[in-house]
N, C-alpha and C positions, 0 to 999 in steps of 0.2 A: 802306264799300262792299265787297260780297262780291267775291271774286277773279275769279269768272266774269263778273260784271257790269262789273268793272273792265276785264278784257280784251275784252268785247264793246264797251265804249266805246272803248277804245284803238283797236280794229279800225275803228270808225266814224270816228274822228278821222283815223287814217291813210289811209282810203278817200277821204275828202273831200279831204285833202291832195293825194293822188295824182291827183285829177280836177282840181284847181285849179293846182297847181304854181307859183303865184306866188312862192313863198318858196325856190325850189330853189337860189338862190345864196347863201343865208345860212349854212348848215352842212352838214355831211355827213348829217344825218338826212334830209333831203328828196330828195337824189339816192339814197339807200339805199332810201326808200319807193318811189321810181320803178322800182326793180329787181323789184318785186313787184306781183302783181294780188290776192293775198289775204294776210291777215295772221293768222297763227297765234300761239300764245303765244311760241315761240321767235322768232318776227320781232320781237314787241313788246318782249320782254326785251332783245334786241339794239338795237333803236331807242332805247329809253329809256336804256340805258347809253352810246349814242352821243351822246345829247343833252348839251350842256354848259350848258343853262339860260341862254343869252345873253339870251333874252327877245325878240329881234327880231321873230320870227314873230307873237307876240301882237298887237303893235301894227299889224302890216301886214295882218292877216287880216281880211277882210270878213265872215267867218263867225263871228268870236269873239263871246262873251257881250257884250251881251244877245240876240245873234242866236239864232233857235230851234235852229239847228244845234249851238250851244255848243262851237264848236272852241277848245280851250284846250290847245294843244301843251305848253308848259312844265309846267302843273299835271298834265296826264294823264301825261306821262313821269315827273314827279317821283313820282307815286303808285305806277307801276309798278316804279320803281326802289326804292321802299320795300319792296316785296314781295321784291324781289331780295336785299336785305340779309338778310332772314329765310330765305328758302327755300334759299339756297345755303350759309348759314352753318353751321359746325360747331363745338359744338353748337348747334342752333337756339334753344333756349330762351334762351341768353344774349343773342343779337340782339334777341329779343322784350322782354326784361327792360330792355335799355338803351334801346329806342325807347320804351318806356312812361315811363320815369323820367328820362331825359336827364341833364342836368348834376347834378342831385341825386344820382343813383346814382354817377355819375363821381366827385364830390367826396367822397361817403360811402365808396366804395372806396378812395380815395387816403387818406383818414383812418384807416380800418381798418388799411391796410397800414402806414402810419406808426406806428400804435399798437402793431402787432405787432412791428415792428423795435425800437421803444423797450422794450417789454416784455422782448424777447429779450436786449437789451443791459443792461437793469436787473437781469435775473436772472444773467447770465453775467459782466458787467464793469461794474458800476455807476459805479466811480470816474470812467470816461471821459466821463460824460454832461454834466458842467459842469466842465471842468478846464482852466484857463488854461495856456498855455505847451505845448500839445501839438503844436505845429509842423505843423499842417495835415496830420497823418497820418492819413488815412481809413482805412487798414488796421488801425490800432490800434483802431478803433471797430468795424469789420466786417472781419474777416480777408478777405484776397484769395481764398482758397479757397472761402469761403463765397459771396461775391459772385459768383465765376464759376459755382459749382455752381448757385445759385439763379437767376441771370439767364440762364444758359445753358439750364437746364431750361424756364424760361418761354419764352425765345426759340424753342426747338424746337417748343413746343406752339404758339406764334404761327405760325411758319413752316408747321407741319402744317395748323393750320386754314385759313390762307390758301391754301395749296396745294389742300386739298379744296374750299374754295369756288371757286377758280379753275378746277379741273377740272369741277366741276358746271355752272358757267356756260359754259364752253367746250363741254361736250358738248351742252348744250341750245341755246345761242345760236349756235354756229358749226356744230354738227352734225357736220360731217366736214371732212377736209383738214388738213394739217399747216401750221405756220408755214413761211413762206418768208422767206429773209433780206432780201428787198426790202421785203416787207410789214411785217415786224417793225422794220426800221430806219426806214421812214416813219412807222410808228405811234409809235415811241419818240420821233422828232423832233417830232411833233404834240403828243405828251403832255408832253414837257420844255419846249417853248416855249409851251404853251397856245394854239396857234395858233387854235383854234376859240372862244376867249373873246372874239372880236370879229369883226364882218364884214370883207369885204375892204377896205372903205373907212372904217369907223368903229369905235369901241369898242362893247362891248355896252351894253345899256340897263339902267338901275336904277329907271326909271320912264319914263312917256310924255314923249318928247322930252328925256330926261335921259341923258346919255351921260358915262361916266367910265372912266378906265383902271385905277382903284384895285382893283376886283375882280381883275383879272388880276395886278396888282402884288403885292398882299397874298397871293394864291395862291403867287406866285414866292418871297415872304418865307417863306412856310410851308414849301414843299417844300425849298427849297435851305437854310434853316435846319436842317430835320430832316437832310438830307444832310451838312451841315457837322458837326453833332453826332455822327452815326454815323461820320464820317471821324475826329473827335477821339477817340471811344472806341476806334476800331481803332488809330490811331498809338499811343495810349497803352498798349494790350495789347502792340504791338510793342515799345514802349520796355521794358516790364516784362520781356518774355522775353529782350531783349538785355542786362538787368541794370541798366538806368536806373531808379533807385527814385523813387517819387513822394514827396512832392509836386513837381511840375514847375514852373519858373520862369513868371512871367507872359508872358515873351517866348517861351516854348517852343511848339512846334508844336501839341501837344494843346490847350494853354490858349488859344492864338489862335484855333484852329479852333472849340473849344467855346464861346468867348465870343461870336464872330461868329454861330455857329449858335444860341446862346441869344437873342441880340438879334432874329434873324430869327424864331425861334419865339415871341418875345414880340410883336413888331410885327404879323407876318402874321396869326396867329389872332385877336388883339384887334381888328386892323382888319376881318376878315371878320365878326366878331360885330358890330361896329357897322354895317357895311354891311348886314348881314342884317335889322337892326332898322329901316333906313331904306329898303330896297328896297320896291318895289310888292308886296304880298302876292299879287297875282294872278299873279305870276311863280313860282308854286310854294311860297310861304310859307304857313305855317300847317298843313302836312301833318304827319303822325305822324313821319316821319324826321328833322324837325327836332331831336327829342329826341336822336338818335344822332349827328347832325352836330354839335350844340352841346355834347354830352358830349366829343366829340373836341377841339374847340376848347378847352374849358375845361381839360382835362387837359393839352394842349399849353401853355397859358399857365402853369398851375401847375407843370409841369416846369421850363420856362424860368425863370420867376420864382424858384423855390426854387434852381435851379442857379446863377443869377446872384447871389443872396444868399449862397450857400455860398461862391462865389469871393470875394466881397467880404469876408466875415467868416471865411475859413478859418484865420486866425491868432488868432481870439478864442475866448473861453470857450464861445461859443455854437456853435462848429463842430460838435460831435458831434449835437446836437439837429438843427441845420439839415440835416446829412448824412442822418440818418434820416428826416427829413420829405421830403427830395428823393427818397430811395430809395423811399419810399412812393408818391410821385406818380409816378415813372418805372415802377414795377411796375404800378400801375393803368393807366397808358397802354398798357404792353405787353399787359396782360390784355384790353383793350378794343379793340385794333387790328383784329382780324378781324370786328368786328360793327358798323362804322360806316363814316364817311366814308373811312377809309383802305383798307378792303377795296373800296369803290366805285372808288377810283382804279385798283385792279387791273382790275376789271371793265370800266372805261371804257377802259384801254389794250388790253385783249383785244378789245373792240367795234372800236377803231380798227384793230386787225390785221385783223379780218375786213373791215372796210370797205376797206382797202388791198388786200386779196386780191380783193375784187369789183371794184375799179377797175382792177388790173393785168390780171384776166381779161378785162374788157371792152375 
């Protein structure tokens, strides 16, 4: 569907919802719709990223397909979000490539990164690739300075890309006005608790008359697993600066945090992938952005699985190869963060900030 046609249809859907207002208690999208009489692109982008795709409105709507009005809020908002991924991404062509090829592109990128690491070590220090008794010393395979320089540079690029995307989204979807402390605090609370992944009285639906808390729970596993892995890396960096040399004991803070985070990033994304397969396709399934979303899930699973295997076999002769494969998966994950579901998490939080500003103003 052409962008103009998609936006026209989105305006039609929002206008019908504004006239009906039956779903106003389900989520913030419908109170936000009621704030407007007309729906321009900036309003639709804002509403689409405010939508959490809980699906409640589809089964409650008297105008949903096969009605001639064709009011399908979850699918319409999902398609507009898909455009958001690409339009605000920097550089935009990377988001387009990831959307078209999805998991295949993600796994190929991870494989290429791992192969480059293996080739580099083969050229510079081949004897460490399969050497027993190496005592889990990761820096004997890839020097600490090289890791810091490489992942630091990639991390800065990711932060820049996410910042540019967030600024582009905020300028269009929010238009004007600064963050307020109250709006930001309320939006972060909503985002961190996934408050809108269920209605006030029940969990969100996965099909007609089918309710389950697992979509929300798997999101929590994923987010907090990622946070724990980040905390593990941060603590390990502090340890290194304080003179505590790796490898760290299994009972150390970095290893405990990393292990818990690794299991979270294994359970959460795998669970979300399975739920996506079982969920009613009418709830936004089958759209193009599924490729970008599943690429993110696949890379999270690859990163966590290779990390846990590396932890389990870090004293074996396979440690060096496992380390390089893990680093390849991590680097691929970092490179794709600004172009899929992770970026949408940023946009959704910014949309919640705008929503909280509107609520406070009223």
